[in-house]
VOROPA-590108 format. One record per residue (C-alpha): residue in three letters; x, y, z; residue number from 1. Coordinates in steps of 0.5 Angstrom, whole numbers, plus 500, padded with zeros to 3 digits. Layout:
<atoms>
+-----+-----+-----+-----+-----+
:  aa :   x :   y :   z :   i :
+-----+-----+-----+-----+-----+
: ala :   X :   Y :   Z : NUM :
...
+-----+-----+-----+-----+-----+
</atoms>
This chain:
<atoms>
+-----+-----+-----+-----+-----+
:  aa :   x :   y :   z :   i :
+-----+-----+-----+-----+-----+
: unk : 736 : 643 : 185 :   1 :
: unk : 731 : 638 : 187 :   2 :
: unk : 736 : 635 : 192 :   3 :
: unk : 737 : 642 : 195 :   4 :
: unk : 729 : 643 : 195 :   5 :
: unk : 728 : 636 : 198 :   6 :
: unk : 733 : 637 : 203 :   7 :
: unk : 730 : 644 : 205 :   8 :
: unk : 723 : 641 : 206 :   9 :
: unk : 726 : 636 : 210 :  10 :
: unk : 729 : 641 : 214 :  11 :
: unk : 723 : 645 : 215 :  12 :
: unk : 719 : 639 : 217 :  13 :
: unk : 724 : 637 : 222 :  14 :
: unk : 724 : 644 : 225 :  15 :
: unk : 716 : 644 : 225 :  16 :
: unk : 716 : 637 : 229 :  17 :
: unk : 722 : 640 : 234 :  18 :
: unk : 718 : 646 : 236 :  19 :
: unk : 712 : 642 : 237 :  20 :
: unk : 715 : 637 : 241 :  21 :
: unk : 719 : 643 : 245 :  22 :
: unk : 713 : 646 : 247 :  23 :
: unk : 708 : 640 : 248 :  24 :
: unk : 713 : 637 : 253 :  25 :
: unk : 714 : 643 : 257 :  26 :
: unk : 707 : 645 : 258 :  27 :
: unk : 706 : 637 : 260 :  28 :
: unk : 711 : 638 : 265 :  29 :
: unk : 709 : 645 : 267 :  30 :
: unk : 702 : 643 : 269 :  31 :
: unk : 704 : 637 : 273 :  32 :
: unk : 705 : 639 : 281 :  33 :
: unk : 708 : 645 : 284 :  34 :
: unk : 713 : 647 : 289 :  35 :
: unk : 711 : 653 : 292 :  36 :
: unk : 717 : 657 : 293 :  37 :
: unk : 720 : 655 : 286 :  38 :
: unk : 714 : 655 : 282 :  39 :
: unk : 711 : 662 : 283 :  40 :
: unk : 717 : 666 : 284 :  41 :
: unk : 717 : 669 : 277 :  42 :
: unk : 710 : 669 : 276 :  43 :
: unk : 710 : 674 : 282 :  44 :
: unk : 716 : 678 : 279 :  45 :
: unk : 712 : 679 : 272 :  46 :
: unk : 706 : 681 : 276 :  47 :
: unk : 710 : 686 : 280 :  48 :
: unk : 713 : 689 : 274 :  49 :
: unk : 707 : 689 : 270 :  50 :
: unk : 704 : 694 : 276 :  51 :
: unk : 710 : 698 : 276 :  52 :
: unk : 715 : 695 : 281 :  53 :
: unk : 722 : 694 : 279 :  54 :
: unk : 727 : 689 : 281 :  55 :
: unk : 733 : 693 : 285 :  56 :
: unk : 728 : 699 : 286 :  57 :
: unk : 722 : 697 : 289 :  58 :
: unk : 724 : 690 : 291 :  59 :
: unk : 730 : 687 : 294 :  60 :
: unk : 733 : 681 : 288 :  61 :
: unk : 739 : 677 : 288 :  62 :
: unk : 737 : 673 : 282 :  63 :
: unk : 737 : 676 : 275 :  64 :
: unk : 731 : 681 : 273 :  65 :
: unk : 731 : 678 : 266 :  66 :
: unk : 726 : 673 : 267 :  67 :
: unk : 722 : 678 : 271 :  68 :
: unk : 722 : 683 : 265 :  69 :
: unk : 720 : 677 : 260 :  70 :
: unk : 715 : 675 : 264 :  71 :
: unk : 711 : 681 : 265 :  72 :
: unk : 712 : 682 : 257 :  73 :
: unk : 708 : 675 : 256 :  74 :
: unk : 703 : 677 : 262 :  75 :
: unk : 702 : 684 : 258 :  76 :
: unk : 701 : 680 : 251 :  77 :
: unk : 697 : 674 : 253 :  78 :
: unk : 694 : 676 : 260 :  79 :
: unk : 696 : 674 : 267 :  80 :
: unk : 695 : 666 : 267 :  81 :
: unk : 698 : 660 : 268 :  82 :
: unk : 698 : 658 : 261 :  83 :
: unk : 702 : 665 : 259 :  84 :
: unk : 707 : 663 : 265 :  85 :
: unk : 709 : 656 : 262 :  86 :
: unk : 709 : 659 : 255 :  87 :
: unk : 715 : 663 : 258 :  88 :
: unk : 719 : 656 : 259 :  89 :
: unk : 716 : 653 : 253 :  90 :
: unk : 719 : 659 : 248 :  91 :
: unk : 726 : 658 : 252 :  92 :
: unk : 726 : 651 : 251 :  93 :
: unk : 724 : 652 : 243 :  94 :
: unk : 730 : 657 : 243 :  95 :
: unk : 735 : 652 : 245 :  96 :
: unk : 733 : 646 : 241 :  97 :
: unk : 732 : 650 : 235 :  98 :
: unk : 739 : 653 : 236 :  99 :
: unk : 742 : 646 : 237 : 100 :
: unk : 739 : 643 : 231 : 101 :
: unk : 742 : 648 : 227 : 102 :
: unk : 749 : 648 : 231 : 103 :
: unk : 749 : 640 : 229 : 104 :
: unk : 747 : 641 : 222 : 105 :
: unk : 752 : 647 : 221 : 106 :
: unk : 758 : 643 : 223 : 107 :
: unk : 756 : 637 : 219 : 108 :
: unk : 752 : 632 : 222 : 109 :
: unk : 746 : 629 : 218 : 110 :
: unk : 739 : 632 : 219 : 111 :
: unk : 736 : 626 : 222 : 112 :
: unk : 742 : 626 : 228 : 113 :
: unk : 742 : 633 : 228 : 114 :
: unk : 734 : 633 : 230 : 115 :
: unk : 735 : 627 : 234 : 116 :
: unk : 740 : 630 : 239 : 117 :
: unk : 736 : 637 : 239 : 118 :
: unk : 730 : 633 : 241 : 119 :
: unk : 733 : 630 : 246 : 120 :
: unk : 736 : 637 : 249 : 121 :
: unk : 728 : 639 : 248 : 122 :
: unk : 726 : 633 : 253 : 123 :
: unk : 731 : 634 : 258 : 124 :
: unk : 732 : 642 : 259 : 125 :
: unk : 726 : 646 : 261 : 126 :
: unk : 721 : 640 : 262 : 127 :
: unk : 725 : 638 : 268 : 128 :
: unk : 722 : 644 : 272 : 129 :
: unk : 716 : 646 : 267 : 130 :
: unk : 715 : 653 : 270 : 131 :
: unk : 720 : 659 : 269 : 132 :
: unk : 726 : 658 : 274 : 133 :
: unk : 733 : 662 : 274 : 134 :
: unk : 738 : 657 : 274 : 135 :
: unk : 735 : 654 : 268 : 136 :
: unk : 735 : 660 : 264 : 137 :
: unk : 742 : 661 : 266 : 138 :
: unk : 745 : 654 : 264 : 139 :
: unk : 741 : 655 : 258 : 140 :
: unk : 743 : 661 : 256 : 141 :
: unk : 750 : 660 : 258 : 142 :
: unk : 750 : 653 : 253 : 143 :
: unk : 747 : 658 : 247 : 144 :
: unk : 753 : 662 : 249 : 145 :
: unk : 758 : 656 : 248 : 146 :
: unk : 755 : 654 : 242 : 147 :
: unk : 756 : 661 : 239 : 148 :
: unk : 763 : 661 : 241 : 149 :
: unk : 764 : 654 : 238 : 150 :
: unk : 761 : 656 : 231 : 151 :
: unk : 765 : 663 : 231 : 152 :
: unk : 771 : 659 : 232 : 153 :
: unk : 770 : 654 : 227 : 154 :
: unk : 767 : 659 : 222 : 155 :
: unk : 769 : 665 : 224 : 156 :
: unk : 763 : 668 : 223 : 157 :
: unk : 761 : 676 : 225 : 158 :
: unk : 754 : 674 : 227 : 159 :
: unk : 756 : 669 : 232 : 160 :
: unk : 762 : 673 : 235 : 161 :
: unk : 757 : 678 : 236 : 162 :
: unk : 752 : 673 : 240 : 163 :
: unk : 757 : 670 : 244 : 164 :
: unk : 757 : 676 : 249 : 165 :
: unk : 750 : 678 : 248 : 166 :
: unk : 747 : 671 : 250 : 167 :
: unk : 752 : 670 : 256 : 168 :
: unk : 750 : 677 : 258 : 169 :
: unk : 743 : 674 : 258 : 170 :
: unk : 745 : 668 : 262 : 171 :
: unk : 748 : 673 : 267 : 172 :
: unk : 742 : 677 : 268 : 173 :
: unk : 738 : 671 : 269 : 174 :
: unk : 743 : 668 : 275 : 175 :
: unk : 750 : 670 : 276 : 176 :
: unk : 753 : 663 : 275 : 177 :
: unk : 755 : 660 : 271 : 178 :
: unk : 756 : 666 : 266 : 179 :
: unk : 761 : 669 : 271 : 180 :
: unk : 766 : 663 : 271 : 181 :
: unk : 765 : 662 : 263 : 182 :
: unk : 767 : 669 : 262 : 183 :
: unk : 774 : 668 : 264 : 184 :
: unk : 774 : 661 : 261 : 185 :
: unk : 772 : 664 : 254 : 186 :
: unk : 777 : 670 : 254 : 187 :
: unk : 782 : 665 : 255 : 188 :
: unk : 780 : 661 : 249 : 189 :
: unk : 779 : 667 : 245 : 190 :
: unk : 786 : 669 : 246 : 191 :
: unk : 788 : 662 : 244 : 192 :
: unk : 784 : 662 : 238 : 193 :
: unk : 787 : 669 : 236 : 194 :
: unk : 794 : 666 : 237 : 195 :
: unk : 792 : 660 : 232 : 196 :
: unk : 789 : 664 : 227 : 197 :
: unk : 794 : 670 : 227 : 198 :
: unk : 793 : 677 : 225 : 199 :
: unk : 787 : 676 : 220 : 200 :
: unk : 782 : 674 : 226 : 201 :
: unk : 782 : 681 : 229 : 202 :
: unk : 774 : 681 : 226 : 203 :
: unk : 773 : 676 : 232 : 204 :
: unk : 775 : 682 : 237 : 205 :
: unk : 771 : 687 : 234 : 206 :
: unk : 765 : 683 : 234 : 207 :
: unk : 766 : 681 : 241 : 208 :
: unk : 767 : 688 : 243 : 209 :
: unk : 760 : 690 : 239 : 210 :
: unk : 756 : 685 : 242 : 211 :
: unk : 759 : 687 : 249 : 212 :
: unk : 757 : 694 : 248 : 213 :
: unk : 750 : 693 : 245 : 214 :
: unk : 749 : 688 : 251 : 215 :
: unk : 751 : 694 : 256 : 216 :
: unk : 747 : 699 : 253 : 217 :
: unk : 741 : 695 : 253 : 218 :
: unk : 742 : 694 : 260 : 219 :
: unk : 744 : 701 : 262 : 220 :
: unk : 737 : 703 : 258 : 221 :
: unk : 733 : 699 : 262 : 222 :
: unk : 736 : 701 : 269 : 223 :
: unk : 735 : 709 : 266 : 224 :
: unk : 728 : 708 : 264 : 225 :
: unk : 726 : 705 : 270 : 226 :
: unk : 730 : 709 : 275 : 227 :
: unk : 734 : 704 : 278 : 228 :
: unk : 740 : 706 : 282 : 229 :
: unk : 746 : 703 : 280 : 230 :
: unk : 748 : 702 : 287 : 231 :
: unk : 742 : 698 : 289 : 232 :
: unk : 744 : 694 : 283 : 233 :
: unk : 751 : 693 : 285 : 234 :
: unk : 749 : 691 : 293 : 235 :
: unk : 743 : 687 : 291 : 236 :
: unk : 746 : 683 : 285 : 237 :
: unk : 754 : 683 : 286 : 238 :
: unk : 756 : 685 : 293 : 239 :
: unk : 751 : 681 : 297 : 240 :
: unk : 751 : 675 : 293 : 241 :
: unk : 759 : 675 : 293 : 242 :
: unk : 758 : 675 : 301 : 243 :
: unk : 754 : 669 : 301 : 244 :
: unk : 757 : 665 : 296 : 245 :
: unk : 764 : 665 : 300 : 246 :
: unk : 760 : 661 : 305 : 247 :
: unk : 757 : 656 : 300 : 248 :
: unk : 764 : 655 : 297 : 249 :
: unk : 767 : 653 : 304 : 250 :
: unk : 761 : 648 : 305 : 251 :
: unk : 761 : 645 : 299 : 252 :
: unk : 761 : 637 : 299 : 253 :
: unk : 765 : 633 : 294 : 254 :
: unk : 764 : 626 : 295 : 255 :
: unk : 763 : 620 : 290 : 256 :
: unk : 756 : 621 : 290 : 257 :
: unk : 756 : 628 : 289 : 258 :
: unk : 762 : 629 : 284 : 259 :
: unk : 761 : 623 : 280 : 260 :
: unk : 755 : 618 : 281 : 261 :
: unk : 750 : 623 : 280 : 262 :
: unk : 753 : 626 : 274 : 263 :
: unk : 755 : 619 : 271 : 264 :
: unk : 752 : 620 : 264 : 265 :
: unk : 755 : 627 : 263 : 266 :
: unk : 762 : 624 : 264 : 267 :
: unk : 760 : 618 : 259 : 268 :
: unk : 758 : 623 : 254 : 269 :
: unk : 765 : 626 : 255 : 270 :
: unk : 769 : 620 : 254 : 271 :
: unk : 769 : 620 : 246 : 272 :
: unk : 771 : 627 : 246 : 273 :
: unk : 777 : 626 : 251 : 274 :
: unk : 779 : 620 : 247 : 275 :
: unk : 779 : 624 : 240 : 276 :
: unk : 783 : 630 : 244 : 277 :
: unk : 788 : 624 : 246 : 278 :
: unk : 788 : 622 : 239 : 279 :
: unk : 789 : 629 : 236 : 280 :
: unk : 795 : 631 : 241 : 281 :
: unk : 799 : 624 : 239 : 282 :
: unk : 798 : 626 : 232 : 283 :
: unk : 802 : 631 : 228 : 284 :
: unk : 798 : 638 : 230 : 285 :
: unk : 796 : 641 : 224 : 286 :
: unk : 792 : 647 : 224 : 287 :
: unk : 785 : 644 : 223 : 288 :
: unk : 787 : 639 : 229 : 289 :
: unk : 789 : 645 : 233 : 290 :
: unk : 782 : 648 : 232 : 291 :
: unk : 779 : 641 : 234 : 292 :
: unk : 783 : 641 : 240 : 293 :
: unk : 781 : 648 : 242 : 294 :
: unk : 774 : 646 : 241 : 295 :
: unk : 774 : 639 : 245 : 296 :
: unk : 778 : 643 : 251 : 297 :
: unk : 773 : 648 : 251 : 298 :
: unk : 767 : 644 : 251 : 299 :
: unk : 770 : 639 : 257 : 300 :
: unk : 772 : 645 : 261 : 301 :
: unk : 765 : 648 : 260 : 302 :
: unk : 762 : 642 : 262 : 303 :
: unk : 766 : 642 : 269 : 304 :
: unk : 764 : 649 : 270 : 305 :
: unk : 757 : 647 : 269 : 306 :
: unk : 758 : 641 : 274 : 307 :
: unk : 761 : 645 : 279 : 308 :
: unk : 756 : 651 : 279 : 309 :
: unk : 751 : 645 : 280 : 310 :
: unk : 754 : 643 : 286 : 311 :
: unk : 754 : 650 : 289 : 312 :
: unk : 747 : 651 : 288 : 313 :
: unk : 745 : 645 : 292 : 314 :
: unk : 739 : 644 : 288 : 315 :
: unk : 736 : 638 : 284 : 316 :
: unk : 741 : 637 : 278 : 317 :
: unk : 738 : 640 : 272 : 318 :
: unk : 744 : 640 : 267 : 319 :
: unk : 742 : 633 : 264 : 320 :
: unk : 741 : 636 : 257 : 321 :
: unk : 748 : 637 : 257 : 322 :
: unk : 748 : 629 : 255 : 323 :
: unk : 745 : 630 : 248 : 324 :
: unk : 749 : 636 : 247 : 325 :
: unk : 756 : 632 : 248 : 326 :
: unk : 754 : 626 : 245 : 327 :
: unk : 752 : 630 : 239 : 328 :
: unk : 759 : 633 : 239 : 329 :
: unk : 762 : 626 : 240 : 330 :
: unk : 758 : 624 : 234 : 331 :
: unk : 761 : 630 : 230 : 332 :
: unk : 768 : 628 : 231 : 333 :
: unk : 767 : 620 : 230 : 334 :
: unk : 764 : 622 : 223 : 335 :
: unk : 771 : 626 : 222 : 336 :
: unk : 776 : 622 : 225 : 337 :
: unk : 773 : 614 : 225 : 338 :
: unk : 770 : 610 : 219 : 339 :
: unk : 767 : 605 : 224 : 340 :
: unk : 759 : 605 : 224 : 341 :
: unk : 758 : 602 : 230 : 342 :
: unk : 760 : 608 : 234 : 343 :
: unk : 754 : 612 : 233 : 344 :
: unk : 750 : 607 : 235 : 345 :
: unk : 753 : 606 : 241 : 346 :
: unk : 752 : 614 : 242 : 347 :
: unk : 745 : 613 : 240 : 348 :
: unk : 744 : 607 : 245 : 349 :
: unk : 747 : 611 : 251 : 350 :
: unk : 742 : 617 : 249 : 351 :
: unk : 736 : 613 : 249 : 352 :
: unk : 738 : 610 : 256 : 353 :
: unk : 739 : 617 : 259 : 354 :
: unk : 733 : 620 : 255 : 355 :
: unk : 728 : 615 : 258 : 356 :
: unk : 732 : 615 : 265 : 357 :
: unk : 731 : 622 : 266 : 358 :
: unk : 725 : 624 : 263 : 359 :
: unk : 721 : 619 : 267 : 360 :
: unk : 725 : 621 : 273 : 361 :
: unk : 724 : 629 : 272 : 362 :
: unk : 719 : 630 : 267 : 363 :
: unk : 714 : 625 : 269 : 364 :
: unk : 716 : 624 : 277 : 365 :
: unk : 718 : 631 : 278 : 366 :
: unk : 724 : 630 : 282 : 367 :
: unk : 726 : 637 : 281 : 368 :
: unk : 720 : 639 : 284 : 369 :
: unk : 721 : 634 : 290 : 370 :
: unk : 715 : 630 : 288 : 371 :
: unk : 718 : 624 : 286 : 372 :
: unk : 714 : 620 : 291 : 373 :
: unk : 707 : 623 : 290 : 374 :
: unk : 701 : 620 : 287 : 375 :
: unk : 699 : 625 : 282 : 376 :
: unk : 692 : 622 : 282 : 377 :
: unk : 691 : 625 : 288 : 378 :
: unk : 692 : 632 : 284 : 379 :
: unk : 686 : 637 : 284 : 380 :
: unk : 685 : 642 : 278 : 381 :
: unk : 687 : 649 : 281 : 382 :
: unk : 682 : 652 : 278 : 383 :
: unk : 678 : 652 : 284 : 384 :
: unk : 683 : 657 : 287 : 385 :
: unk : 683 : 661 : 281 : 386 :
: unk : 680 : 661 : 274 : 387 :
: unk : 687 : 663 : 272 : 388 :
: unk : 690 : 657 : 274 : 389 :
: unk : 685 : 653 : 270 : 390 :
: unk : 688 : 645 : 268 : 391 :
: unk : 694 : 646 : 273 : 392 :
: unk : 694 : 639 : 277 : 393 :
: unk : 695 : 642 : 284 : 394 :
: unk : 699 : 637 : 288 : 395 :
: unk : 705 : 640 : 292 : 396 :
: unk : 711 : 637 : 297 : 397 :
: unk : 707 : 640 : 303 : 398 :
: unk : 700 : 637 : 302 : 399 :
: unk : 702 : 631 : 298 : 400 :
: unk : 697 : 626 : 301 : 401 :
: unk : 691 : 632 : 301 : 402 :
: unk : 692 : 637 : 296 : 403 :
: unk : 685 : 639 : 297 : 404 :
: unk : 686 : 641 : 304 : 405 :
: unk : 692 : 646 : 302 : 406 :
: unk : 687 : 649 : 297 : 407 :
: unk : 682 : 650 : 302 : 408 :
: unk : 687 : 654 : 306 : 409 :
: unk : 689 : 658 : 300 : 410 :
: unk : 682 : 659 : 298 : 411 :
: unk : 680 : 662 : 305 : 412 :
: unk : 687 : 666 : 305 : 413 :
: unk : 685 : 669 : 299 : 414 :
: unk : 678 : 671 : 301 : 415 :
: unk : 681 : 674 : 307 : 416 :
: unk : 686 : 678 : 303 : 417 :
: unk : 680 : 680 : 299 : 418 :
: unk : 676 : 682 : 305 : 419 :
: unk : 682 : 687 : 307 : 420 :
: unk : 681 : 694 : 305 : 421 :
: unk : 687 : 697 : 308 : 422 :
: unk : 694 : 697 : 304 : 423 :
: unk : 697 : 691 : 305 : 424 :
: unk : 703 : 686 : 303 : 425 :
: unk : 703 : 679 : 302 : 426 :
: unk : 709 : 675 : 304 : 427 :
: unk : 709 : 668 : 302 : 428 :
: unk : 712 : 662 : 298 : 429 :
: unk : 705 : 662 : 295 : 430 :
: unk : 707 : 668 : 290 : 431 :
: unk : 701 : 667 : 286 : 432 :
: unk : 697 : 670 : 291 : 433 :
: unk : 698 : 678 : 290 : 434 :
: unk : 696 : 676 : 282 : 435 :
: unk : 690 : 672 : 284 : 436 :
: unk : 687 : 677 : 289 : 437 :
: unk : 689 : 683 : 285 : 438 :
: unk : 693 : 686 : 290 : 439 :
: unk : 697 : 692 : 288 : 440 :
: unk : 702 : 693 : 294 : 441 :
: unk : 708 : 688 : 294 : 442 :
: unk : 713 : 686 : 299 : 443 :
: unk : 720 : 689 : 298 : 444 :
: unk : 723 : 682 : 297 : 445 :
: unk : 723 : 678 : 291 : 446 :
: unk : 722 : 672 : 296 : 447 :
: unk : 724 : 670 : 303 : 448 :
: unk : 729 : 665 : 305 : 449 :
: unk : 735 : 664 : 309 : 450 :
: unk : 739 : 666 : 302 : 451 :
: unk : 735 : 672 : 300 : 452 :
: unk : 734 : 675 : 307 : 453 :
: unk : 741 : 677 : 310 : 454 :
: unk : 743 : 675 : 317 : 455 :
: unk : 744 : 680 : 322 : 456 :
: unk : 752 : 679 : 322 : 457 :
: unk : 752 : 680 : 314 : 458 :
: unk : 755 : 687 : 312 : 459 :
: unk : 749 : 688 : 308 : 460 :
: unk : 744 : 687 : 313 : 461 :
: unk : 743 : 694 : 314 : 462 :
: unk : 742 : 696 : 307 : 463 :
: unk : 737 : 691 : 307 : 464 :
: unk : 733 : 693 : 313 : 465 :
: unk : 733 : 700 : 311 : 466 :
: unk : 731 : 698 : 304 : 467 :
: unk : 725 : 694 : 306 : 468 :
: unk : 723 : 699 : 311 : 469 :
: unk : 723 : 705 : 306 : 470 :
: unk : 719 : 701 : 301 : 471 :
: unk : 714 : 699 : 307 : 472 :
: unk : 713 : 707 : 309 : 473 :
: unk : 713 : 709 : 301 : 474 :
: unk : 707 : 704 : 300 : 475 :
: unk : 704 : 706 : 306 : 476 :
: unk : 703 : 699 : 308 : 477 :
: unk : 698 : 698 : 314 : 478 :
: unk : 698 : 690 : 314 : 479 :
: unk : 702 : 684 : 312 : 480 :
: unk : 699 : 678 : 311 : 481 :
: unk : 704 : 672 : 312 : 482 :
: unk : 701 : 665 : 308 : 483 :
: unk : 705 : 659 : 309 : 484 :
: unk : 709 : 657 : 315 : 485 :
: unk : 716 : 660 : 318 : 486 :
: unk : 716 : 666 : 315 : 487 :
: unk : 714 : 671 : 320 : 488 :
: unk : 721 : 670 : 323 : 489 :
: unk : 724 : 674 : 317 : 490 :
: unk : 720 : 680 : 319 : 491 :
: unk : 718 : 681 : 326 : 492 :
: unk : 725 : 679 : 330 : 493 :
: unk : 729 : 685 : 327 : 494 :
: unk : 725 : 689 : 322 : 495 :
: unk : 720 : 692 : 327 : 496 :
: unk : 721 : 694 : 335 : 497 :
: unk : 717 : 690 : 340 : 498 :
: unk : 710 : 693 : 341 : 499 :
: unk : 710 : 696 : 334 : 500 :
: unk : 705 : 691 : 331 : 501 :
: unk : 700 : 686 : 333 : 502 :
: unk : 700 : 679 : 330 : 503 :
: unk : 693 : 675 : 329 : 504 :
: unk : 693 : 667 : 327 : 505 :
: unk : 687 : 667 : 322 : 506 :
: unk : 688 : 660 : 320 : 507 :
: unk : 693 : 654 : 320 : 508 :
: unk : 698 : 657 : 315 : 509 :
: unk : 696 : 665 : 315 : 510 :
: unk : 698 : 670 : 320 : 511 :
: unk : 696 : 678 : 320 : 512 :
: unk : 701 : 683 : 322 : 513 :
: unk : 698 : 690 : 323 : 514 :
: unk : 703 : 695 : 324 : 515 :
: unk : 703 : 701 : 329 : 516 :
: unk : 706 : 708 : 329 : 517 :
: unk : 712 : 707 : 333 : 518 :
+-----+-----+-----+-----+-----+
</atoms>
């Protein structure tokens, strides 16, 4: 009895330390530097919903609504500030690390190693970006879904079966991939698991369906209560992204550097799993071995999907948290199939190297935010722009040598927007501007770049044009303020007729467009 109490107390201590670290490391990273387009996207999405503007209905959105709605809830509870914004990332990091901690314990890894691998996942997951980002949400919830599927196969627990489609749905509503690919893979492995375990495994199908129906009902309720058209959702979130996804797939570069070199530590972490898969296949395959073969194969295929999706997105790599996850699983199988004590220490050695390497590169140097070569000593407290950004160390790739110049231009832009009394929208990568100017009218697009805005020859360009103009008219917009360079091309050349607007340059990064009745 005393041993059980001591174990429980130790587990609670490790859990407390894990939560504390997961929050602290995310806040540390989230307050260091900004990359305007990525750093502020969800900030604006949450602020839009807080003011009654919803994705697909009031603004064109090709990325998942889950982040926007969660951020709006946090803004509602804790106020609109950078702190409540980074809290969003920290909560997801806590959720992932604690699930991984219990996952490793549940499968039989001792508490110290479970804590070590979970701590490493917390270090390499959300801190690489710091602020909420759809790619991180999608990857993290997809990994959670994989974890629950492994536990469901291993333990045949009803709750785990239920959570598989639920977490995969959240991943999909954060970003369409990797969940869309994983769905196909998971269905295949559920069928294989069904064949291995026989008729008594009908429970898995029942609770998978219940989880799927529950997720669909919640999503349908959100659409219905906010009066979001299913047609708008399908066009913006499914059909249009498919039309641009084909182009990305055809332009995929598969050379040694992209496919092998940048993922080398992920591949290293898979080697023990592949080795044990080989050993199991060579043996006389018993039922226990079949389940282990199934799980190892599932993990291997899932990791390949994560890598493929990472290549498709053409962003900085964000999936290095798969390294401690795969090493933790490798440790579990070493424990089951080998008595040599040297192997776990080799895994910990590899874990330490990867932790140090990617922590320095992504959390400290902020490579994901394109800040790898900047001097953070030049950063400025963003409180001078707005008190809600207090303690944010402002430095961006745009003005990495002179962040003060960037902030001065933004302060000037903020004052000009505040002095304008007419109904206006702001188009900018600096998507904190609507919140810090307390503007209650919003651009009819989540963000403006070559992906979010359909090209003229795209089959969904007309739908986008009609959607944009309808929302401009419904809000009775008189002026458009463009803050940042090369953004006016997304509206002036194909959304308005010549002579239907006047354009004035207000400062180096700000343009005023006054709309006319034509």
